[in-house]
N, C-alpha and C positions, 0 to 999 in steps of 0.2 A: 504494500500500500504506500503510495507516494505522499509525501508531506505537502502541506499547503504552500510552503515557500517554493518548493520545486515546481509545483503546478503553475503557480503565478509566474515564476521565472520563465517557464517554457511557453505559456499561453499569452501572458500579458506582461512583457518585459518592462514597458514604460511604467505601469502601475507598481511593479515590483521594485524598480529603482527609486521611485518616489517614496515608497514606504520605507525602504532602507535608508534613504537620506533623512527622513523625518526621525527614524529610530536613532540615528547617530547624533542628531541634534539634541536629543533628550539628555538632561543632566542625570547622572546616576543618583540613586537614592542615598541619603545620608546614612552612614553606618554609625550607630550610637555606641558609645563606650559602655562598659559595665557600670561605671560610676554614674553616668547619665541615666541609665535605666533604673538604677537603685534610687536616684533622686526622684524620678517619676513615681516610683512605687511607694515612697515614704508616706505620702498623704493617702487618704482613702478615696481620692478622686479617680485613681487608676487601679485596675485589678488585672490579674492574669486570668484570661478566659480559657475556655476549652481549647486544647491544643497548644497552650503555652503563650498565646499572643497577648500582648499588653494592650488593653483598651481603656478608653476614658468612660467613666460612668457618671461623672458629675463635673460641671465646669467650675473653675475656681473663681 
């Protein structure tokens, strides 16, 4: 089974190149340090949800 990127590259090369150009312009997500995550978890406005994700339950 072919991947969607391969199909787009073969059938619609202009669309594929435009999508790749937009993807390269995106800034990478910020990596939080362990200390920053602990600071977020200190108050009860943030909890660790199912699967371990940190989520906000109340605005400060």
